[in-house]
C-alpha positions in Angstrom: 5.7 143.7 209.0 7.0 141.0 206.5 10.1 138.8 206.1 9.8 138.1 202.4 13.0 139.7 201.1 15.4 137.0 199.9 18.5 139.3 199.8 18.1 142.4 201.9 21.5 143.8 200.9 20.2 144.7 197.4 17.3 147.1 196.8 16.7 145.5 193.4 15.9 142.2 194.9 12.5 141.7 196.6 9.2 139.9 195.9 7.6 141.3 192.8 10.7 143.1 191.6 11.3 142.9 187.8 13.7 140.1 186.8 17.0 141.5 185.5 19.7 139.8 183.4 22.2 139.8 186.2 22.5 136.2 187.3 20.4 137.0 190.4 16.9 136.0 191.7 15.5 139.6 191.6 11.9 138.6 192.3 12.7 136.1 195.1 10.9 133.2 193.4 13.9 130.9 193.7 15.0 131.2 190.1 17.7 133.4 188.5 17.0 135.4 185.3 13.7 133.5 184.8 11.2 134.7 182.3 13.9 136.4 180.2 14.8 135.7 176.6 18.0 133.6 176.2 20.4 133.3 173.3 23.0 130.6 172.6 26.5 132.1 172.1 29.5 130.1 170.9 33.1 130.4 171.8 35.3 131.9 169.1 38.8 130.7 170.2 40.7 131.8 167.1 38.9 135.2 166.8 37.9 134.8 163.1 34.2 135.7 163.8 33.0 132.1 163.7 32.3 129.9 166.7 32.8 126.3 167.5 29.7 124.1 167.9 31.5 122.2 170.8 31.5 125.2 173.1 28.1 126.9 173.6 27.0 129.4 176.2 23.3 130.3 176.8 22.8 133.9 178.0 20.1 136.5 178.4 22.5 139.2 177.4 21.5 141.0 174.2 25.1 140.9 172.9 27.6 138.1 173.1 30.2 138.4 175.8 33.9 138.8 174.8 35.3 135.7 173.0 31.8 134.5 171.9 29.8 134.9 168.7 26.2 134.0 167.7 27.1 131.3 165.2 28.7 127.8 165.3 30.0 127.6 161.7 33.8 127.2 162.4 35.1 123.7 161.5 38.5 124.4 163.0 38.4 127.0 165.8 42.1 126.8 166.3 43.0 128.2 162.9 41.8 131.8 162.0 42.4 130.9 158.3 39.8 128.2 158.3 36.2 129.5 158.4 33.2 129.7 156.0 34.5 133.0 154.5 38.0 131.7 153.9 39.3 131.0 150.3 40.0 127.4 149.5 43.7 126.7 149.0 45.7 123.7 148.0 46.8 122.5 151.5 44.9 119.3 152.1 42.5 121.2 154.4 38.8 122.2 154.3 39.5 125.9 154.4 36.0 127.1 153.7 34.2 124.6 156.0 32.0 123.2 153.3 33.0 119.6 154.1 35.3 119.2 151.0 39.1 119.3 150.9 40.8 121.4 148.2 37.6 121.7 146.2 37.1 124.1 143.3 40.9 123.9 142.6 42.5 122.4 139.5 43.2 118.7 140.1 45.9 116.6 138.6 46.0 112.8 138.2 49.0 111.0 139.6 49.7 107.2 139.2 51.3 104.8 141.6 54.8 103.8 140.5 55.2 100.6 142.6 58.4 99.4 140.9 60.1 102.8 140.8 60.9 102.8 137.1 59.4 106.3 136.6 56.2 105.2 135.0 52.9 104.6 136.7 50.1 102.1 136.5 46.7 103.3 135.2 45.0 100.9 137.6 46.0 102.9 140.7 45.6 106.7 140.6 44.8 109.7 142.9 43.7 113.2 142.3 45.6 116.1 143.8 45.8 119.9 143.4 49.5 119.8 144.0 51.7 120.4 140.9 54.3 118.0 142.2 53.5 114.3 142.4 53.4 112.8 145.9 56.2 110.3 146.9 55.7 107.0 145.1 53.5 108.6 142.3 54.2 109.9 138.8 52.3 112.0 136.3 52.1 109.3 133.6 50.3 105.9 133.4 52.4 104.2 130.7 53.6 101.2 132.7 52.0 98.0 131.6 53.6 96.0 134.5 54.2 98.0 137.6 55.7 95.0 139.4 58.7 94.8 137.2 61.1 97.7 136.9 62.5 96.3 133.6 59.1 96.6 131.9 58.0 100.1 130.9 57.3 102.2 127.8 60.5 102.7 125.8 62.4 99.8 127.4 64.5 97.6 125.2 62.6 94.5 124.0 64.4 91.3 124.9 63.6 87.7 124.0 61.7 86.6 127.2 58.1 86.2 125.9 57.2 89.5 127.7 56.1 92.9 126.4 59.1 94.8 127.7 58.4 98.1 125.9 54.6 98.1 126.7 53.6 98.4 123.0 51.2 95.5 123.3 53.5 93.0 121.6 55.9 90.4 123.2 59.3 90.0 121.7 58.5 92.2 118.7 61.2 93.7 116.6 63.5 90.8 117.3 64.9 88.4 114.7 62.6 85.3 114.6 64.2 82.0 113.9 62.4 78.9 112.6 63.2 75.4 113.9 61.8 72.1 112.8 60.9 69.0 114.8 63.3 66.1 114.4 61.1 63.4 115.8 63.3 60.5 114.5 66.6 62.1 115.7 68.3 61.8 112.3 69.4 65.4 112.2 66.8 66.4 109.6 63.6 68.3 110.4 59.9 67.9 109.5 58.9 70.9 107.3 55.3 70.5 108.5 56.1 70.8 112.3 57.8 74.1 113.0 58.6 76.4 116.0 59.2 80.1 115.6 61.2 81.8 118.4 63.6 84.7 119.0 66.0 82.6 121.0 69.3 81.7 119.4 69.5 78.4 121.4 68.3 75.4 119.5 65.5 73.8 121.4 65.8 70.1 122.4 64.2 67.9 119.7 64.5 70.5 116.9 66.9 71.2 114.1 67.5 74.2 111.8 66.6 72.5 108.5 63.4 71.1 107.0 64.8 68.4 104.7 63.3 65.2 106.2 60.6 63.6 104.0 59.7 61.1 106.7 60.4 62.2 110.2 59.1 58.9 111.7 62.0 56.9 110.2 65.6 57.7 111.0 66.8 55.7 108.0 65.0 58.1 105.6 66.7 61.5 105.2 68.8 63.4 102.6 72.0 61.6 103.8 70.6 58.1 103.4 71.6 55.8 100.6 68.9 55.2 98.0 68.0 51.6 97.5 65.4 50.0 95.3 62.7 49.3 97.9 59.7 51.4 96.7 60.7 54.2 99.2 62.3 57.6 98.6 65.2 56.9 101.0 67.2 60.0 100.4 64.3 62.5 100.1 65.2 63.5 96.6 61.7 63.0 95.2 62.6 59.8 93.4 61.5 56.3 94.6 63.7 53.2 94.2 66.3 54.8 91.9 70.1 54.9 92.6 71.6 58.3 93.2 74.2 57.6 90.5 71.5 58.1 87.9 70.3 61.4 89.3 72.2 64.0 87.4 70.1 67.1 88.3 71.1 69.3 91.2 69.1 72.2 92.8 70.3 74.9 95.1 69.7 76.5 97.5 67.3 73.9 98.8 65.4 75.0 101.0 64.8 77.9 98.7 63.4 81.4 99.5 62.9 83.0 96.1 65.2 81.9 93.2 66.1 78.2 92.7 69.1 77.3 90.5 68.7 74.0 88.6 72.0 72.5 87.4 71.5 69.9 84.6 74.6 69.7 82.3 73.2 66.7 80.3 70.4 68.9 78.9 71.8 71.0 76.0 68.6 73.0 75.2 65.2 73.9 76.6 63.0 71.8 78.9 59.6 72.2 80.5 59.7 72.7 84.3 56.7 72.1 86.5 56.2 73.0 90.1 53.5 70.9 91.8 52.4 70.3 95.4 52.8 67.0 97.2 49.3 66.0 96.1 50.4 66.2 92.5 48.6 69.5 91.6 50.6 71.5 89.1 51.0 75.0 90.4 53.4 76.6 87.9 54.8 75.7 84.5 57.9 77.3 82.8 60.0 76.6 79.8 63.7 77.1 80.7 66.9 77.2 78.7 69.6 74.8 80.0 72.1 75.5 77.2 74.5 76.9 79.8 74.1 73.8 82.0 71.8 75.5 84.4 68.7 77.7 84.7 66.9 79.7 87.3 63.3 79.3 88.5 61.4 81.7 90.7 59.5 80.4 93.8 58.3 83.9 94.7 54.7 84.1 95.6 54.4 80.4 96.6 53.7 79.7 100.3 56.3 77.8 102.4 56.0 74.1 102.1 57.3 71.1 100.2 57.0 70.9 96.4 57.9 68.5 93.6 60.0 69.9 90.7 59.6 68.0 87.4 62.0 68.7 84.5 61.0 67.1 81.1 63.3 66.8 78.0 60.9 66.8 75.1 63.5 65.7 72.7 64.6 62.5 74.4 61.5 61.8 76.6 63.7 61.9 79.7 62.5 63.6 82.9 63.9 64.3 86.4 62.0 64.9 89.7 63.4 66.8 92.6 61.9 67.6 96.0 62.2 71.3 96.9 61.4 72.9 100.2 60.2 76.6 100.1 61.1 78.6 103.2 
């Protein structure tokens, strides 16, 4: 007496029948599996018990179908060794799916070795759990110039105004030579204008001595002839006196420590004073010239130009010499 059955080949399908989880419209209301509780299941491709969030399957089944699980916690569903229960290992992967790579593993610092000299720069470093440094990196940061393979800790220092051995000093440990400006070009240098360098090549405009007493006049130097003109022409500390009357000799001049004064005309003792160019007496000694010469110590005096005055108390004679202390 009715025509309400929507599928008359199945006795479980008719109007008012209980809806079953079978993918069919059991109660003939036009909807399949309606009114039932649904659960989202996730595909577990690698079979490690954790599903991928990118492949979900809603189902009214109380248990997940084969190949599916109830969670979506796998961060790599193509590798069974990567899942939330896995142990983190040093492989540049997030093994335990916590969003961190190689975490909770001992890390080592490695430094970029741009110039390939075996020493790295502290300005460019990475952390890695690998016990071997990656290509282009080293385990030390002792290079002070990673753009120059000739500059690194332990390199040989050379005279180039660079810190070759990375000890914070340029050209250290090398022999330092002192040169003097020869402004007037007479071959004698100004003791007040010096250049210290490690190079063995004489710079242009410099000489290796400091014997000029007037570097603005090429006619005034130790090789010049003394004339009576009110000027110390030959830089011997005497003004307007002929060299023939100067019987005192000093050497070495420039002096470093001990100066020898040769004065054969003086048979006994004499008072010797050292004064600066302003006339201030810095040191007074009484020396014995009975052998024709005596020694005077310049130790403790700073480098510079000094006047040496030797006075013979018996005759009233005195001699003045210009001495350069190195």
